[in-house]
Legacy VTK file of the C-alpha trace (Angstrom):
# vtk DataFile Version 3.0
C-alpha trace
ASCII
DATASET POLYDATA
POINTS 212 float
-67.897 -26.110 18.441
-66.808 -23.546 20.848
-63.602 -21.737 20.068
-61.392 -20.101 23.018
-60.632 -16.478 22.182
-57.087 -15.958 22.664
-55.361 -12.634 23.149
-52.323 -12.306 20.849
-49.254 -12.439 22.805
-47.197 -9.412 23.288
-43.451 -9.612 23.313
-41.881 -6.922 25.752
-38.292 -6.223 25.731
-36.562 -6.649 28.769
-34.268 -4.020 29.799
-31.847 -5.034 32.663
-32.055 -2.637 35.611
-28.536 -2.105 35.694
-28.646 -0.632 32.062
-31.266 1.686 33.305
-29.495 3.064 36.540
-26.273 3.529 34.233
-28.222 5.614 31.805
-29.788 7.677 34.699
-26.663 8.137 36.691
-24.301 9.041 33.675
-25.443 12.809 33.786
-24.827 13.229 37.431
-21.549 11.229 37.489
-20.295 13.632 34.662
-21.469 16.691 36.808
-19.845 15.052 39.879
-16.421 14.741 38.133
-16.436 18.238 36.921
-17.138 19.589 40.140
-14.279 17.822 41.801
-11.886 18.524 39.380
-12.691 22.274 39.612
-12.251 21.917 43.352
-9.169 20.085 43.475
-6.602 21.138 45.921
-2.898 22.173 44.530
-0.567 19.395 44.214
1.983 18.840 47.083
5.302 20.401 46.420
8.691 18.862 48.054
11.407 20.941 49.146
15.211 20.770 50.170
17.414 23.119 51.987
19.435 23.221 48.865
22.639 20.956 49.857
22.878 19.147 46.407
23.184 22.496 44.741
26.038 23.545 46.627
29.297 23.007 44.625
32.604 22.300 46.232
35.165 25.176 45.680
38.185 22.543 45.065
38.649 20.285 42.299
42.115 18.962 43.651
42.864 15.563 44.810
43.091 15.347 48.309
46.183 13.373 49.720
45.658 10.211 51.535
46.807 11.853 54.840
43.850 14.524 54.479
41.823 14.677 57.707
38.113 13.440 57.689
35.384 15.239 59.252
32.329 13.163 59.863
28.977 15.143 60.264
26.657 12.903 62.319
22.999 13.105 61.888
21.697 16.150 63.360
19.182 15.834 66.580
16.124 17.588 66.375
12.920 17.694 68.779
10.826 14.838 67.775
7.905 17.111 66.769
10.126 18.979 64.037
11.770 15.510 62.691
9.488 14.662 60.251
8.447 16.078 56.327
5.968 18.874 57.622
6.826 22.474 57.038
5.350 24.122 59.909
4.824 27.656 61.438
4.253 28.371 65.310
1.663 30.416 66.533
2.206 30.274 70.120
1.606 26.774 71.362
0.008 25.822 68.292
2.089 24.396 65.278
0.397 24.607 61.696
1.179 22.532 59.073
1.709 23.783 55.253
-0.994 21.948 53.457
0.913 21.757 50.516
4.298 21.891 51.249
6.596 18.924 52.374
10.229 18.434 52.989
11.931 16.083 50.508
13.394 14.164 53.575
13.206 14.330 57.252
14.298 17.678 58.205
17.190 16.300 60.273
18.574 14.657 57.174
18.246 18.040 55.209
19.954 20.008 57.911
22.687 17.520 58.211
23.311 17.503 54.395
23.236 21.228 54.208
25.728 21.567 57.238
28.068 19.174 55.567
27.952 21.100 52.465
28.926 24.120 53.499
31.588 22.605 55.818
32.991 20.870 52.683
33.086 24.016 50.858
34.689 26.246 53.314
37.237 23.555 54.350
38.318 22.266 51.200
41.311 20.588 53.027
38.940 18.253 55.000
37.253 15.095 53.618
33.763 16.144 55.043
31.416 13.253 54.988
28.007 12.113 56.567
28.667 8.573 55.698
30.693 6.092 57.943
33.907 5.320 56.530
36.201 2.321 57.115
38.794 4.671 58.934
38.454 6.479 62.139
37.647 10.152 61.278
39.915 12.934 62.511
36.801 14.910 63.933
33.255 13.709 64.473
30.682 16.623 64.577
27.616 15.987 66.654
24.901 18.779 66.448
21.951 19.074 68.749
19.202 21.586 67.659
17.036 22.378 70.789
14.819 24.829 68.790
13.743 25.813 65.244
10.829 28.001 64.945
9.254 30.190 62.377
6.569 32.263 63.911
3.720 33.680 62.059
5.435 37.308 61.962
8.218 35.865 60.064
10.574 35.814 62.775
12.664 32.548 62.674
14.881 31.299 65.715
17.318 28.592 66.039
19.354 27.216 69.062
21.653 24.622 69.223
24.721 23.243 70.831
27.646 21.022 69.166
30.962 19.101 69.976
33.758 18.354 67.823
35.311 14.997 68.986
38.727 14.206 68.075
39.929 10.597 67.479
42.777 11.330 69.372
41.554 10.705 73.155
44.204 12.832 74.648
42.510 15.957 73.201
39.748 17.513 74.545
36.193 17.606 73.278
35.317 21.007 72.082
31.718 21.910 72.862
30.114 25.153 71.793
26.485 26.533 71.634
24.787 29.462 69.636
21.556 31.194 69.177
20.457 32.744 65.761
17.678 34.504 64.301
16.526 35.704 60.966
13.472 37.585 59.438
11.783 36.643 56.360
8.362 35.964 54.785
6.325 32.846 55.886
3.383 33.739 53.268
4.800 30.959 51.050
6.405 27.554 51.707
9.446 28.890 49.674
9.455 31.881 51.602
9.641 29.494 54.951
12.270 27.100 53.299
14.498 30.089 52.460
14.146 31.463 56.053
15.135 27.787 57.583
18.126 27.771 55.109
19.244 31.249 56.538
19.139 30.038 60.168
21.019 26.709 59.535
23.643 28.329 57.342
24.300 30.809 60.306
24.652 27.704 62.204
27.237 26.290 59.794
29.062 29.606 59.830
29.586 29.401 63.716
30.544 25.625 63.343
33.222 26.680 60.786
34.944 29.095 62.807
35.412 26.497 65.658
36.878 23.708 63.412
40.647 23.684 64.001
42.476 24.115 60.658
44.561 20.957 59.625
LINES 1 213
212 0 1 2 3 4 5 6 7 8 9 10 11 12 13 14 15 16 17 18 19 20 21 22 23 24 25 26 27 28 29 30 31 32 33 34 35 36 37 38 39 40 41 42 43 44 45 46 47 48 49 50 51 52 53 54 55 56 57 58 59 60 61 62 63 64 65 66 67 68 69 70 71 72 73 74 75 76 77 78 79 80 81 82 83 84 85 86 87 88 89 90 91 92 93 94 95 96 97 98 99 100 101 102 103 104 105 106 107 108 109 110 111 112 113 114 115 116 117 118 119 120 121 122 123 124 125 126 127 128 129 130 131 132 133 134 135 136 137 138 139 140 141 142 143 144 145 146 147 148 149 150 151 152 153 154 155 156 157 158 159 160 161 162 163 164 165 166 167 168 169 170 171 172 173 174 175 176 177 178 179 180 181 182 183 184 185 186 187 188 189 190 191 192 193 194 195 196 197 198 199 200 201 202 203 204 205 206 207 208 209 210 211
């Protein structure tokens, strides 16, 4: 009787391909994470022009007859009215890689102007918000130029109008040019230089507002 010689059955462990790939890729993944974390860019910093920190000089209650000065949203050239902090190099504008305005620049400038005027003229109710009543004066500001160049020279050109609610009174129109020098090597320096220019504008507008 012939017997068939059979080879013993050998059981091989089946290892999923995905497990092999995971084990082999793990060291490379850890190395990649380490390299990326070491090369990560600094976090983005957000800046304001400081309007919320400006305290009002008067704590007295204003009478119901106190005149209202409404500061309309400042108009800026389109290329400036965003959150980018920029420096000019001739015809080129360089955007800061890590600095941003906390809001659109037009809103930041409007808030600073209103805060300064409210501080300097405590007998007015100075607001940027629409009110139910017609304001005694409305301030409209148009900034034609607001540039910081690479040498640290800042320039601002603007015109503005004070529009009385009394249609029999003339609209008061003015314009001004302002310059300032400062450091633009850091975003904080650019913010400080911009604030200097806007505060010069606020002081000039302040001098043209009639005393109630």
